[in-house]
C-alpha positions as CSV (number, residue, x, y, z in Angstrom):
1,M,-9.4,7.4,44.0
2,K,-9.0,4.1,42.2
3,R,-12.4,4.6,40.5
4,F,-11.3,8.0,39.3
5,F,-8.1,6.6,37.6
6,L,-10.1,3.6,36.3
7,S,-12.7,6.0,34.7
8,L,-9.9,8.2,33.4
9,S,-8.1,5.2,31.8
10,I,-11.4,4.0,30.2
11,L,-12.0,7.4,28.7
12,G,-8.4,7.5,27.4
13,M,-8.9,4.1,25.8
14,G,-12.1,5.3,24.2
15,F,-10.4,8.3,22.8
16,L,-7.6,6.2,21.4
17,S,-10.0,3.8,19.7
18,T,-11.8,6.8,18.2
19,T,-8.5,8.1,16.8
20,A,-7.7,4.6,15.4
21,F,-11.2,4.4,13.8
22,A,-10.7,7.8,12.1
23,Q,-7.6,6.5,10.3
24,N,-9.7,4.1,8.2
25,G,-11.2,5.2,4.9
26,V,-11.3,5.0,1.2
27,Y,-9.3,6.7,-1.6
28,L,-11.7,7.2,-4.5
29,T,-9.0,8.3,-6.9
30,A,-5.2,8.3,-7.3
31,E,-5.3,12.1,-6.7
32,D,-7.1,11.4,-3.3
33,F,-4.3,9.0,-2.4
34,A,-1.5,11.5,-3.4
35,A,-3.2,14.1,-1.3
36,K,-3.9,11.6,1.5
37,Q,-7.5,12.6,1.4
38,L,-9.7,9.8,2.8
39,R,-13.4,9.6,2.0
40,Y,-16.0,8.1,4.3
41,D,-15.4,7.1,7.9
42,D,-14.6,3.5,7.8
43,V,-14.0,0.6,5.4
44,N,-14.5,-3.1,5.8
45,A,-11.3,-4.5,4.5
46,H,-12.6,-8.0,4.1
47,I,-15.3,-7.1,1.6
48,P,-12.9,-6.2,-1.3
49,F,-11.6,-9.7,-1.5
50,R,-14.9,-11.5,-1.7
51,Y,-17.3,-9.4,-3.6
52,G,-17.4,-6.7,-6.2
53,K,-18.3,-4.1,-3.6
54,V,-16.5,-2.3,-0.8
55,K,-18.5,-1.7,2.4
56,V,-18.0,1.8,3.9
57,T,-19.6,3.9,6.5
58,D,-20.7,7.5,5.9
59,G,-21.7,9.0,9.2
60,N,-24.5,6.6,10.3
61,K,-25.2,5.2,6.8
62,K,-23.6,2.1,5.4
63,L,-22.9,2.2,1.7
64,L,-21.6,-0.3,-0.9
65,L,-19.3,1.1,-3.5
66,D,-18.2,-0.8,-6.6
67,K,-14.5,-1.8,-6.4
68,S,-14.0,-0.4,-9.9
69,D,-14.9,3.1,-8.5
70,V,-12.3,2.9,-5.6
71,Y,-8.6,3.4,-5.9
72,G,-7.7,2.0,-2.5
73,Y,-8.2,2.1,1.2
74,R,-6.5,2.7,4.5
75,Q,-6.9,0.5,7.4
76,G,-5.0,1.5,10.6
77,N,-1.8,3.1,9.3
78,Q,-1.5,0.9,6.2
79,D,-2.6,1.9,2.7
80,Y,-3.8,-0.6,0.0
81,R,-4.6,-0.3,-3.7
82,I,-7.4,-2.3,-5.1
83,I,-6.9,-3.7,-8.6
84,G,-9.3,-6.3,-9.9
85,N,-10.2,-8.5,-7.1
86,N,-7.0,-8.0,-5.2
87,A,-5.6,-5.6,-2.6
88,Y,-2.0,-4.6,-2.9
89,K,-0.2,-3.3,0.2
90,I,1.5,0.1,-0.5
91,L,5.0,-0.2,1.0
92,D,6.4,3.1,-0.1
93,A,4.9,5.9,-2.2
94,E,7.7,8.4,-2.5
95,H,8.7,9.1,-6.2
96,F,6.9,6.0,-7.4
97,P,4.8,3.5,-5.4
98,I,6.1,0.0,-4.4
99,Y,3.5,-2.6,-3.6
100,S,3.5,-6.1,-2.2
101,R,1.0,-9.0,-2.2
102,Q,1.0,-12.4,-0.5
103,V,0.3,-15.2,-3.0
104,E,0.2,-18.9,-2.7
105,T,2.4,-20.8,-5.1
106,S,3.2,-24.5,-5.7
107,K,6.6,-25.6,-4.5
108,G,7.3,-29.3,-4.9
109,K,4.3,-31.2,-3.4
110,G,3.0,-28.4,-1.3
111,R,1.8,-24.8,-1.4
112,V,3.8,-22.0,0.0
113,T,2.9,-18.3,0.7
114,E,5.4,-15.9,-0.8
115,T,5.6,-12.1,-1.2
116,Q,5.5,-10.7,-4.7
117,Y,6.6,-7.1,-5.3
118,F,5.2,-4.6,-7.8
119,F,5.5,-0.9,-8.7
120,S,3.8,1.7,-10.8
121,A,5.5,4.8,-12.4
122,A,2.8,7.0,-10.8
123,P,0.1,6.4,-8.2
124,G,-2.6,5.9,-10.8
125,S,-0.7,4.0,-13.5
126,E,-0.6,0.3,-14.2
127,L,1.0,-2.1,-11.8
128,Q,4.0,-4.0,-13.1
129,P,6.2,-6.7,-11.5
130,L,9.3,-5.1,-9.8
131,T,12.0,-6.1,-12.2
132,I,15.0,-4.3,-13.6
133,A,13.7,-4.4,-17.1
134,N,10.3,-3.0,-16.1
135,L,11.9,-0.1,-14.1
136,K,14.1,0.8,-17.1
137,Q,11.0,0.8,-19.3
138,A,9.0,2.8,-16.9
139,F,11.7,5.6,-16.7
140,P,13.2,5.5,-20.2
141,D,14.7,9.0,-20.1
142,N,16.6,8.5,-16.8
143,D,19.9,7.1,-18.0
144,R,21.6,7.7,-14.7
145,F,18.9,5.5,-13.0
146,H,19.6,2.7,-15.6
147,Q,23.3,2.8,-14.9
148,L,22.8,2.7,-11.2
149,L,20.4,-0.3,-11.6
150,D,23.0,-2.2,-13.5
151,I,25.7,-1.4,-11.0
152,Q,23.7,-2.2,-7.8
153,F,21.5,-5.1,-8.8
154,R,22.2,-8.4,-10.5
155,H,18.9,-10.2,-9.9
156,N,15.3,-8.9,-9.7
157,H,14.7,-10.2,-6.2
158,E,17.4,-7.8,-4.9
159,L,15.1,-4.8,-5.9
160,A,13.0,-5.5,-2.8
161,W,15.9,-5.1,-0.4
162,Y,15.1,-2.7,2.5
163,D,17.8,-0.7,4.2
164,N,16.9,-0.7,7.9
165,H,19.5,2.0,8.7
166,A,18.2,4.5,6.1
167,K,14.6,3.3,6.6
168,T,14.0,3.1,2.9
169,F,14.1,0.6,0.0
170,K,17.5,0.5,-1.6
171,I,15.8,1.1,-5.0
172,K,14.3,4.3,-3.7
173,S,17.8,5.5,-2.6
174,I,19.2,4.8,-6.0
175,Y,16.3,6.6,-7.7
176,T,16.7,9.6,-5.5
177,Q,20.4,9.8,-6.5
178,S,19.5,9.7,-10.2
179,I,17.1,12.7,-10.2
């Protein structure tokens, strides 16, 4: 009986690992990302940072795609966008995407890793630092959004505030109110 349950648990773990494996893939275009349509079976997330290629698996074949031909990738349940030689973590894609990236900066005599935040007006548009001025410039016709930005935020670092109760970024709540 113990062997039966052991065999059953091993089969269940194999099924779960196959499900997790199926969640990885590549978005070739911004339209693929918007439709959540992954291409290829798997992606090696470490390749995009070192070389000009992204290693993917298509069935039993391994392929190398140029990073310039790839919008982004999914690893586990997390999406990333590739721009240049960097991968940007997509934190929220509703209305307009918000991204983050860990960078090392000099502070005093040492180096510190800090999170920088970015956004784009649409999934395929240019990344910009998440600032009040850049948001106003990206959405020039939304006067209500401009007013709410001025009322709610005094400094740019406040734009990355996350509301744990509402499970969304505060900037997304404000944008939703403005449309």
